[in-house]
N, C-alpha and C positions, 0 to 999 in steps of 0.2 A: 506493500499500500505507501502512494506514494504522503510523504509529508516535509514540514516545513523544517530548515534547518534553525535552531531557536540558537542558537551559539553565533549568529550573523546576523537575527532578530534584534538580540540584545546587544551586539554591537552599533547595530544602527541608532536603535534608541538614544544609545551612550550619546552618541559622537551628536546627533541633534539636539540632547539634551546640552549641549555646550554652548549651544546660541542662543545668546542671553539670559546664561547662568548668572544669577544674583549671588551676591555677598555670602546669605545668607543660606545658599543651596538653593533656592527655588529658580523657578524657571519665568521670567518676563520677558517676553517674546510680542509686545501687540501686531497687530496687524500694519504692514508697510513701515515698522520701525525698521534702521538695518541691522538689528540681530534677526526681524523675522527674514528679510529678503537677503542676506547672507545664509540665512537655513533656506530658502527657497534653492536658490544657486548651490546648495550643497545637495540638496534633494533631488533637480535636476541630473548635478552627474551623476549619480545614484541609478537614477533608472534609466540614464545611457548605459552605464556601463552594465545594468541588466539584459541591454540589448531590444530597451522597449522605443517604441517613435514616443518624441517629446515635443508639446506644445502650451503655450500659456494664451491664455484667453484676456479679451479688454479688461478685464476684474482681477486679475494678478490668478484664477485657477489655473492650477498646474495640473495638466496631462501626463501618462507614458499608458501606449499603448502594447498591445500584446495581439496579432492577429488581424488578418483584411477582414473589412464589409462591414454590417449591417446588418441588425440592431445589436449592438454591445452590451454586458452585462459589464456593470460601473462597478466602483467598490474606494470606499476613501473616507475619508475623514478631515481634520485639519490640523497645520501646526502650528497658528498662533495662539497664544494660551492667555491666562487675565494674568495681571501681575501678583507677581510670588508667587507661581502654583506650579504644579508640578509636571513630572516625566513624560504622563500617561496620554494625558485626557487631550485629542484627537491625534496626538502623535500615533497610537499605537494601531489608530484604525487605516491610518496614509503607510505605514512604514511595516506591518502586516499584509495590508495589500499590496507590496509592494515584494515582499520576501513571497505571498502565493504566486504571482505573476512570475517572476524569477525560477522559481520551483517548477513551474511547470512550463515553462520557457524548457530547464534543462534534462528535465526528466519526458521534453517532444512529446508531453500528453496530447494528442488529438483536440479540435475543439470545433465546434461549429458555429458558435462565435462568438465575437471578440473577446478578450479582456482589457479593462482598463483603469488603472487607479489612477484616483484623481485626490489633492489637496485644495480642499474650499478655503476661501478670503474670509478673515474676518469673522470667522463665526461667532466667537465671544461678543462680539457687538462694539465693538471698543468703537466705530461709528454706526452701525450699522446691523444690529440685527442678523445674523445668517445670512447677508453678504453677499459673498460667492453665490451660494444656492439659490440667493432670490435672481440675481442679475439669469445665471442659466435657468430657471423653468419658468422666463417672462415675467417676475414678479420685482420686479424693479422698474418704478415710474422716473421717467425723465425731472419732472419737476420737484420730484424730492434729493435728489443728488446734492445741489448746492446747499442744501439746508442742514444735513448732514454733518456733524459735528461729537467729536470725541469731551467726556468729560471735561475735559482741562481748556475747551474752545478748539482746539484745534479743526479746520476744517478739513476734509475729505478728502476735497477737489486739492487741496495744499498737501495730505501725505500722500496721497496717492502720486503727483507731480514729480516730490521729493524724491520716490520710486520710480520713476520712470513714466506713468503710466498717466492718461490721460479719463480721468470720472465720466467725465460727459461721454464717453464711449461708455460706458457699460452695458446699458441696456442691450447692447451689440452681443452679449456673451449668449443670450434668448438662444436654444437647442430649439431641431424640429424633435418633437418625444419619438416621433417614429425610425430615428437613430438607436434610441435604449428597447431595451428585452427588458432591463431587472437593477436596481440598485440593492447594495445592501453591504452595511459599517457593523465594523466591530468595535467594540467599545470597551471603557473599562463601566462598571453598574456607574458609578457615584454614588450607591448609595450602603447598605448592612443588608438585603434581605438575603442576595446568594447567599454571602460568607456565612449570615447565621444559620440557615439553614442548610450549609454542605453539599449546596447545587454546584453542577462549575459551569453552566451554562445557561445563561437567560433566553430566552428567543420573547421579542419586544412585542407586544401587540398592540403598542399605540404610543405617544410620545403627545403630556400636554402644553396643551393653548398657553399661552402666556399674555401676560397685559402688562407693562411697563408705565408707569403714571407720576405727573408731578403735580401736589397737592397744595398751591400759594397758600396759605394764610398769613392777611394783613392786617395788624391791628393800628396802637397808633405808640410812636417813644415820648414816652416821660421819664421825670425825676423817677428814678430808683427808690430816693431817700424820703419825696414828699408826696408825694402821688398816693392817695388810701388803697390798699389793698383794692375794696370794692368799685372804684373807680378806671380802673385797669385797663385796656384795652389789649391783652397780652396774647400775641400771638403763636409764642411757642409754649403757651399750655391750653389752645386748643388746636395746635398740631398732635401734644403727646394724648390729651383726650383723645383724640383722632383714634393716633394708631393702636392705642390700647381695643378701642373699641370697635373698629375693623377690625383687630384680628379676633375679637370675639364671636365677631358677625361670620368672617369664614370659618372658622370652626362650627360653628354652632352650626350656620345655615347651609356649608356644604355639601358635597358628598361624601364626607371621611377622609377623602383623599387632598382635597382641598389645601391647599398651603398662599400664604402669604410673607410677606418682606418686608421691613425699611431696610435699605441698605445702604443711606444716607441723608443726613440731618443740616439742615443749611439755617442758622437763626443770625438776624443782620438787628442794628449794628454789632451784636457780639463784643460790648461788652458788659462788667460787672453792675454799672451805675447807671443803665438806661432799657427802661423797661423793651422787650422784645419786641419791634416794630413790624417783621416780617418772619417768617417760618416756613420753609419750604421741605415737604418729605420727598425723597423716592421710593414708590410703593411699586411691587411687582406681585403680580398673583398668579397662581399656573392650577389648572383642574384641564382634567380626563373628556369629560361631558364640555359641549359647546353652549347646551344650555344653560347647566349651570354659571359659567367658566361669565359667559353674558350677563345673569343675573346677579350676581358676584360685583362683576364690575358698574351695573349699574344701584346697587346698594352702595356700595361704598361711595358712589361720586353722591347719592340723596342723603347720608351721615355724614359729609366731608358739611353739606349747607347749614344740615343741623344744628351741627358743633360748633357752626361759625355764626348761626342767627343767637344764640342761646348766649355763645359770648359777645354779641355785637363788633365782629368786625365782618371782614371779607375774605371770600376765597375764592380763587378758581383751580378745576381742574384740568388739567394738560394733556392730553394725551399722548406718550413717547411712542409704543409699538402696540401692536399686535400682531400672533404667532397666535395661528387658530391649532387647535388640535389634530390629529393624523390617526387616522386607522391602519396601519402596515397589512400587506398582502398577503393573505391565505397563502400563497402559494409557494414564496417566500421564505415564509414562515415552517409550511412541511419540507422545504429542502431546504435548513436549517436543520430541524428535525432528526433527518433524514441524513444528514452528514456526522450530526451530535450521536447518532443511534447507529453511524458504522463504524463509530470509533470509541462506542460500546460507554457514552456519557450519559448523564441522566439534566434533562431539561428542565426550564419553568415558564411557564410563562407568565409572562408579566406587562406592567404599566414603566413606561420612563418617566421620572417625573423633571428630568433635566431638557434644554432642548437642542434637536440636535436637526443637520443637513438633510435630514432623514426625509421629517416629516413636510420642507418641501418636494423632495424628488416623489416620495408619497402621491401627491398630485400631477405627475404627469407619466410616474412609470411605476413598475410593480416592485416596488420599497421591502425593505427589511432590516433588523439589525439584531448582532449576537451581543450579546450582554458576557462580563465576566467579573468573578468575584474582587472588588475595591479591599485594602485590608482596612480593616476600622471602619469600613463604610464611610473613608476619607479622601475628599478631589478638592482642589483648587484651594490645594495649601503643596508646601514644598515635601510634606511628607505623603505626599501621596502615592501609590504603593501597589502593583498586586506580585505575587508569585509567580516566577519565572514559569513553574509548569502549572498555573495557570491561564499563562501567558502565551504558552508552547500549546494547551489543548484550546484557547480559542482560536487561534493563530489556523491549525491544524481545521478546526469547523469550518472558518470561512475560508479554508483550501478548497473544500472537498465540499461545499455550496456553490461555491464558482463552479466547480466541475459539473455540478448537478444542474446547473444553471445553464452554461455554457457550451454542455455536451448531451 
């Protein structure tokens, strides 16, 4: 039975992790940064060394293809990272895909369909969540591109220009769906469920939708020593009340899987002797059921209005991004399970609580995902890790899933 080389895959993972290595041991490799572009050049070189046909599209999506013709079976993930992240998120799916194609080419396995590995651009959303796969699947709107900015204000058009790309050409990356047969993505789970249950392979049935909003409460600045407490219009207190009540709303009024998070809080003017005049929260909500997600979004916006009215201040809710939930293809799930069975590995069907490029691909082709256990459920942190044997098992399941889909 054909199998991947774990030692070669681990060498690639170690090499890629050096690009953007932070002093504390984590990986900081945001899209379009110098570290990311160095990593892209390294990846292209590795693809060429593997004998693949390579190209980069107008969004920076980076491809390596084995075989000729169409439709192709696509696999991959991303090589950008969150700040001070780990070495496996995204990177595993790209490099395992590369290793699978390299293994198939070396073993001269006959294919009826070509295989392509891809590294998608800006999956982590420094400028726009799932940017590369959004453009590839025809979901990127030209009018939105000049507005896209990083949290520090850096414009996407400027970041891409520094890397040698014209952001306004990004919509040209849209693919003809008829050229695709399927898409399958290997990823670490980024959660505790597989490890806790001792199951080596997760078969993803669906990916949660995500809503990101900025809620801005506008009060009045007053002297913090002389203004009576009852007269204050404190924007921060409104924001704090909203955060607690919104969490309760999502926990009690959601599906039981619904989650929310407040990842950033900004208070102005930000000094101890002035009552906060402005408080802005970045809120994220995730849920697999689209109707539940839409309802929670509406109810949280209404809650913000009630809190502001009670505290005699103003509030605005700015919609930052909307990723819809995605159900993955039964055909790909069955191909994954058949590959795992051939390798005598147990599987668990499960939902993904994290967003992935596969949710965009699912709108234009048959898409699926394979999860492997994450140690301690940890991800988006320097100590993100999976056992080498778990990596080997996942990569071999990916290998035989690709063979199932392509031959």
